[in-house]
LUMMILUM-788151 format. One record per residue (C-alpha): residue number from 0; z negated, x negated, y; residue in one letter; chain. Coordinates in steps of 0.25 Angstrom, whole numbers, plus 5000, padded with zeros to 4 digits. Layout:
<nodes>
NODE; torti; w; u; v; drenlo; drenfi
NODE; NUM; Z; X; Y; A; A
...
</nodes>
This chain:
<nodes>
NODE; torti; w; u; v; drenlo; drenfi
NODE; 0; 4880; 4683; 4731; M; A
NODE; 1; 4870; 4694; 4727; A; A
NODE; 2; 4855; 4695; 4731; A; A
NODE; 3; 4851; 4688; 4718; G; A
NODE; 4; 4859; 4678; 4716; A; A
NODE; 5; 4855; 4663; 4718; A; A
NODE; 6; 4845; 4659; 4729; P; A
NODE; 7; 4848; 4649; 4738; V; A
NODE; 8; 4846; 4636; 4732; G; A
NODE; 9; 4842; 4622; 4737; D; A
NODE; 10; 4847; 4614; 4727; T; A
NODE; 11; 4860; 4622; 4727; Q; A
NODE; 12; 4862; 4621; 4741; A; A
NODE; 13; 4859; 4607; 4744; H; A
NODE; 14; 4868; 4602; 4731; A; A
NODE; 15; 4881; 4610; 4738; S; A
NODE; 16; 4877; 4602; 4751; G; A
NODE; 17; 4888; 4592; 4755; D; A
NODE; 18; 4881; 4583; 4763; T; A
NODE; 19; 4891; 4577; 4767; S; A
NODE; 20; 4899; 4589; 4770; A; A
NODE; 21; 4905; 4593; 4783; H; A
NODE; 22; 4901; 4604; 4790; G; A
NODE; 23; 4887; 4613; 4797; P; A
NODE; 24; 4874; 4612; 4789; V; A
NODE; 25; 4868; 4623; 4785; V; A
NODE; 26; 4855; 4625; 4780; V; A
NODE; 27; 4848; 4638; 4773; L; A
NODE; 28; 4836; 4642; 4770; V; A
NODE; 29; 4832; 4655; 4762; V; A
NODE; 30; 4818; 4659; 4760; A; A
NODE; 31; 4814; 4671; 4750; H; A
NODE; 32; 4807; 4668; 4738; P; A
NODE; 33; 4815; 4678; 4729; R; A
NODE; 34; 4829; 4670; 4725; P; A
NODE; 35; 4837; 4682; 4723; D; A
NODE; 36; 4833; 4689; 4737; S; A
NODE; 37; 4842; 4693; 4746; L; A
NODE; 38; 4840; 4683; 4754; N; A
NODE; 39; 4842; 4673; 4744; H; A
NODE; 40; 4857; 4679; 4744; A; A
NODE; 41; 4859; 4680; 4758; L; A
NODE; 42; 4857; 4665; 4759; A; A
NODE; 43; 4866; 4661; 4748; R; A
NODE; 44; 4876; 4669; 4755; R; A
NODE; 45; 4875; 4664; 4768; L; A
NODE; 46; 4875; 4649; 4762; G; A
NODE; 47; 4887; 4650; 4753; D; A
NODE; 48; 4895; 4655; 4765; A; A
NODE; 49; 4890; 4643; 4773; V; A
NODE; 50; 4894; 4633; 4763; A; A
NODE; 51; 4906; 4640; 4762; R; A
NODE; 52; 4911; 4640; 4777; A; A
NODE; 53; 4907; 4623; 4776; G; A
NODE; 54; 4892; 4624; 4780; G; A
NODE; 55; 4883; 4613; 4773; R; A
NODE; 56; 4872; 4624; 4767; L; A
NODE; 57; 4856; 4618; 4764; V; A
NODE; 58; 4851; 4629; 4757; A; A
NODE; 59; 4835; 4631; 4755; H; A
NODE; 60; 4829; 4642; 4747; D; A
NODE; 61; 4815; 4638; 4752; L; A
NODE; 62; 4809; 4646; 4739; H; A
NODE; 63; 4817; 4640; 4728; A; A
NODE; 64; 4815; 4627; 4735; E; A
NODE; 65; 4800; 4629; 4735; G; A
NODE; 66; 4799; 4625; 4752; F; A
NODE; 67; 4784; 4622; 4755; D; A
NODE; 68; 4782; 4629; 4768; P; A
NODE; 69; 4768; 4625; 4770; V; A
NODE; 70; 4767; 4619; 4783; L; A
NODE; 71; 4758; 4605; 4780; R; A
NODE; 72; 4748; 4602; 4790; A; A
NODE; 73; 4755; 4590; 4795; E; A
NODE; 74; 4767; 4598; 4796; E; A
NODE; 75; 4761; 4608; 4807; S; A
NODE; 76; 4761; 4598; 4817; Y; A
NODE; 77; 4773; 4602; 4829; V; A
NODE; 78; 4771; 4596; 4841; V; A
NODE; 79; 4770; 4580; 4843; G; A
NODE; 80; 4776; 4570; 4850; R; A
NODE; 81; 4778; 4562; 4837; D; A
NODE; 82; 4777; 4573; 4827; L; A
NODE; 83; 4788; 4570; 4817; H; A
NODE; 84; 4788; 4578; 4803; L; A
NODE; 85; 4802; 4579; 4801; G; A
NODE; 86; 4801; 4566; 4793; G; A
NODE; 87; 4796; 4566; 4776; P; A
NODE; 88; 4789; 4577; 4773; S; A
NODE; 89; 4785; 4574; 4758; G; A
NODE; 90; 4791; 4587; 4755; D; A
NODE; 91; 4806; 4584; 4750; P; A
NODE; 92; 4810; 4598; 4751; L; A
NODE; 93; 4805; 4599; 4766; L; A
NODE; 94; 4811; 4588; 4770; D; A
NODE; 95; 4824; 4592; 4766; R; A
NODE; 96; 4824; 4605; 4773; H; A
NODE; 97; 4819; 4597; 4785; R; A
NODE; 98; 4831; 4590; 4784; A; A
NODE; 99; 4841; 4600; 4782; D; A
NODE; 100; 4837; 4607; 4792; L; A
NODE; 101; 4839; 4595; 4801; A; A
NODE; 102; 4855; 4595; 4798; V; A
NODE; 103; 4856; 4609; 4800; A; A
NODE; 104; 4868; 4614; 4806; D; A
NODE; 105; 4861; 4627; 4804; A; A
NODE; 106; 4848; 4635; 4798; L; A
NODE; 107; 4852; 4649; 4790; V; A
NODE; 108; 4838; 4655; 4785; V; A
NODE; 109; 4839; 4665; 4775; V; A
NODE; 110; 4825; 4674; 4774; H; A
NODE; 111; 4817; 4689; 4772; P; A
NODE; 112; 4807; 4694; 4783; V; A
NODE; 113; 4795; 4695; 4779; W; A
NODE; 114; 4783; 4700; 4789; W; A
NODE; 115; 4794; 4695; 4801; G; A
NODE; 116; 4793; 4683; 4796; M; A
NODE; 117; 4802; 4673; 4788; P; A
NODE; 118; 4795; 4669; 4773; P; A
NODE; 119; 4785; 4659; 4772; A; A
NODE; 120; 4793; 4649; 4766; I; A
NODE; 121; 4801; 4648; 4778; L; A
NODE; 122; 4791; 4649; 4787; A; A
NODE; 123; 4786; 4638; 4781; G; A
NODE; 124; 4798; 4630; 4781; W; A
NODE; 125; 4799; 4633; 4793; L; A
NODE; 126; 4786; 4625; 4798; D; A
NODE; 127; 4790; 4614; 4790; R; A
NODE; 128; 4805; 4611; 4792; V; A
NODE; 129; 4805; 4614; 4807; L; A
NODE; 130; 4796; 4603; 4810; V; A
NODE; 131; 4795; 4591; 4821; P; A
NODE; 132; 4805; 4580; 4817; G; A
NODE; 133; 4814; 4591; 4810; V; A
NODE; 134; 4817; 4603; 4821; A; A
NODE; 135; 4809; 4597; 4834; Y; A
NODE; 136; 4800; 4588; 4840; R; A
NODE; 137; 4790; 4593; 4849; L; A
NODE; 138; 4782; 4583; 4856; P; A
NODE; 139; 4773; 4593; 4864; D; A
NODE; 140; 4769; 4606; 4864; A; A
NODE; 141; 4775; 4609; 4877; G; A
NODE; 142; 4788; 4603; 4875; G; A
NODE; 143; 4801; 4607; 4868; L; A
NODE; 144; 4804; 4604; 4855; P; A
NODE; 145; 4814; 4594; 4852; E; A
NODE; 146; 4825; 4600; 4842; R; A
NODE; 147; 4829; 4592; 4831; L; A
NODE; 148; 4838; 4602; 4822; L; A
NODE; 149; 4853; 4605; 4828; A; A
NODE; 150; 4852; 4617; 4819; I; A
NODE; 151; 4864; 4627; 4826; R; A
NODE; 152; 4861; 4639; 4819; R; A
NODE; 153; 4850; 4647; 4813; L; A
NODE; 154; 4854; 4659; 4802; V; A
NODE; 155; 4844; 4668; 4800; V; A
NODE; 156; 4846; 4679; 4789; V; A
NODE; 157; 4834; 4687; 4788; N; A
NODE; 158; 4830; 4698; 4776; T; A
NODE; 159; 4821; 4711; 4779; T; A
NODE; 160; 4817; 4723; 4775; D; A
NODE; 161; 4813; 4729; 4788; T; A
NODE; 162; 4824; 4738; 4794; P; A
NODE; 163; 4832; 4731; 4804; A; A
NODE; 164; 4827; 4740; 4816; E; A
NODE; 165; 4812; 4739; 4812; R; A
NODE; 166; 4811; 4723; 4811; E; A
NODE; 167; 4817; 4724; 4825; A; A
NODE; 168; 4809; 4734; 4833; T; A
NODE; 169; 4797; 4734; 4824; V; A
NODE; 170; 4796; 4718; 4820; F; A
NODE; 171; 4804; 4712; 4831; G; A
NODE; 172; 4813; 4704; 4824; D; A
NODE; 173; 4802; 4691; 4822; P; A
NODE; 174; 4812; 4684; 4815; L; A
NODE; 175; 4819; 4682; 4827; A; A
NODE; 176; 4809; 4675; 4834; A; A
NODE; 177; 4807; 4665; 4822; I; A
NODE; 178; 4820; 4663; 4820; W; A
NODE; 179; 4827; 4663; 4833; E; A
NODE; 180; 4818; 4661; 4842; R; A
NODE; 181; 4808; 4649; 4837; C; A
NODE; 182; 4816; 4643; 4825; V; A
NODE; 183; 4829; 4645; 4830; G; A
NODE; 184; 4824; 4635; 4843; T; A
NODE; 185; 4820; 4625; 4835; Y; A
NODE; 186; 4834; 4622; 4827; L; A
NODE; 187; 4843; 4618; 4837; G; A
NODE; 188; 4845; 4606; 4844; S; A
NODE; 189; 4842; 4607; 4861; A; A
NODE; 190; 4858; 4607; 4866; T; A
NODE; 191; 4862; 4618; 4854; S; A
NODE; 192; 4851; 4628; 4850; P; A
NODE; 193; 4851; 4636; 4838; T; A
NODE; 194; 4857; 4648; 4837; L; A
NODE; 195; 4851; 4658; 4826; V; A
NODE; 196; 4858; 4670; 4820; E; A
NODE; 197; 4847; 4679; 4812; R; A
NODE; 198; 4855; 4690; 4802; T; A
NODE; 199; 4842; 4702; 4798; V; A
NODE; 200; 4844; 4707; 4786; L; A
NODE; 201; 4836; 4722; 4786; A; A
NODE; 202; 4831; 4733; 4778; S; A
NODE; 203; 4835; 4723; 4763; V; A
NODE; 204; 4826; 4731; 4756; N; A
NODE; 205; 4833; 4742; 4757; E; A
NODE; 206; 4851; 4738; 4758; V; A
NODE; 207; 4858; 4739; 4746; D; A
NODE; 208; 4867; 4730; 4738; D; A
NODE; 209; 4879; 4733; 4747; A; A
NODE; 210; 4871; 4730; 4760; Q; A
NODE; 211; 4865; 4717; 4755; R; A
NODE; 212; 4879; 4711; 4749; A; A
NODE; 213; 4884; 4713; 4764; R; A
NODE; 214; 4872; 4707; 4769; W; A
NODE; 215; 4876; 4694; 4759; L; A
NODE; 216; 4891; 4695; 4765; D; A
NODE; 217; 4886; 4694; 4779; E; A
NODE; 218; 4878; 4680; 4775; M; A
NODE; 219; 4892; 4675; 4772; D; A
NODE; 220; 4898; 4677; 4785; G; A
NODE; 221; 4884; 4673; 4792; L; A
NODE; 222; 4886; 4657; 4784; G; A
NODE; 223; 4901; 4657; 4789; S; A
NODE; 224; 4897; 4660; 4802; R; A
NODE; 225; 4887; 4649; 4802; L; A
NODE; 226; 4894; 4638; 4799; V; A
NODE; 227; 4906; 4642; 4807; R; A
NODE; 228; 4896; 4642; 4818; A; A
NODE; 229; 4893; 4628; 4815; L; A
NODE; 230; 4906; 4622; 4812; V; A
</nodes>
């Protein structure tokens, strides 16, 4: 599939999923505003590979869905013995994202690196989806969170215009702190921590079509390996 192909569509993904079928549940989230972007092409190839390998794919294109990333005041609490934000929120799309994650065996995220961070819509997704009652419970600030999810694998695919050497030596790969040392530690159970795998595709603004095609081919292997690791 080329970078100009159709985006990962939430409606398509949910329509193709059979909730009665066997196989690990893989939630895929893509965060890029342009539907003809390389990010969408990568997500599509990865998702197709997951489905071919027997995974139950649930895909979300945050921009296409119109996901609202703005955290509400009532959602901003994180500590409290009786705090539970996992019930109906009044936003059906938000509730669906939370419910999808609650039954996921793996989470796959595809996004560009902007200012050393995920895009704002994805940062807001983390804020609004990974709330107490969904991802964890934390009775008091001095305690350890009780983790509520059972996500065994977190796969992150990042694109960046920055050369890989500069990303590592100058910026220190800030996304490693976000995905590997922060988010990843909250997704697995206490007895089965989440295994985090990141693929960083560097200097995407300078590569030719042949290199982009090779990256797309890599997504086939990444998706199939993920499902094999989960079964």
